[in-house]
C-alpha positions as CSV (number, residue, x, y, z in Angstrom):
1,M,87.2,-46.4,71.3
2,T,87.7,-43.3,69.3
3,D,84.2,-42.9,68.0
4,A,82.2,-39.8,68.9
5,S,79.9,-41.6,71.3
6,G,82.9,-43.3,73.0
7,N,84.7,-40.0,73.5
8,N,81.4,-38.5,74.9
9,T,81.0,-41.5,77.3
10,K,84.6,-41.1,78.5
11,E,84.1,-37.4,79.1
12,K,80.9,-38.0,81.1
13,I,82.7,-40.6,83.2
14,L,85.6,-38.2,83.8
15,E,83.3,-35.4,84.7
16,L,81.5,-37.6,87.2
17,L,84.7,-38.8,88.8
18,K,85.9,-35.1,89.0
19,A,82.6,-34.1,90.8
20,H,82.9,-37.1,93.2
21,P,86.4,-37.2,94.6
22,E,85.2,-39.6,97.3
23,G,85.1,-42.3,94.5
24,L,82.2,-44.0,92.7
25,T,81.4,-47.6,91.9
26,I,80.7,-48.8,88.4
27,E,77.0,-49.2,89.3
28,S,76.8,-45.6,90.6
29,I,78.4,-44.3,87.4
30,S,76.1,-46.4,85.2
31,N,73.0,-45.2,87.1
32,M,74.1,-41.5,86.8
33,I,74.8,-41.6,83.1
34,R,72.1,-44.1,82.3
35,L,74.3,-46.6,80.5
36,H,74.6,-50.4,81.0
37,R,77.0,-51.5,83.7
38,Q,79.0,-53.5,81.2
39,T,79.4,-50.4,78.9
40,V,80.7,-48.4,81.9
41,T,83.0,-51.2,82.9
42,K,84.6,-51.2,79.4
43,Y,85.4,-47.5,79.6
44,I,86.6,-47.7,83.2
45,F,89.1,-50.4,82.2
46,W,90.2,-48.4,79.2
47,L,90.7,-45.3,81.4
48,D,92.5,-47.5,84.0
49,G,94.8,-48.8,81.3
50,A,95.5,-45.2,80.2
51,D,96.5,-44.4,83.8
52,V,93.7,-41.9,84.2
53,V,91.6,-43.7,86.8
54,Y,92.6,-45.3,90.1
55,R,90.7,-48.3,91.4
56,R,90.5,-49.3,95.1
57,R,88.7,-52.2,96.8
58,V,86.7,-51.2,99.8
59,G,85.1,-54.2,101.3
60,S,83.0,-55.8,98.5
61,A,83.0,-52.6,96.5
62,T,85.5,-51.2,94.1
63,L,85.7,-47.4,94.1
64,H,87.0,-45.4,91.1
65,Y,88.8,-42.1,91.4
66,L,90.5,-39.7,89.0
67,K,94.2,-40.5,89.3
68,E,95.1,-36.8,89.4
69,Y,93.0,-36.4,92.5
70,V,94.7,-39.4,94.2
71,D,98.1,-38.1,93.2
72,S,97.4,-34.7,94.6
73,Q,96.2,-36.2,97.9
74,K,99.5,-38.1,98.3
75,S,101.6,-35.0,97.8
76,D,99.8,-33.1,100.6
């Protein structure tokens, strides 16, 4: 996942999560950046493995947040 388009996709996802500290679902992210849900899922799992994204189940949905935002909320 080091190709130019992959880095661009990761950056778009990170920008979206930064702009939406309330968290976003994979479906929301895929609609906003107009990529297939499976493609977004691949990048979200990569970012989760890199400890950049935090995932939380809320009912039947899974919300995704920037880990730095979650960590800053815990320290307040």
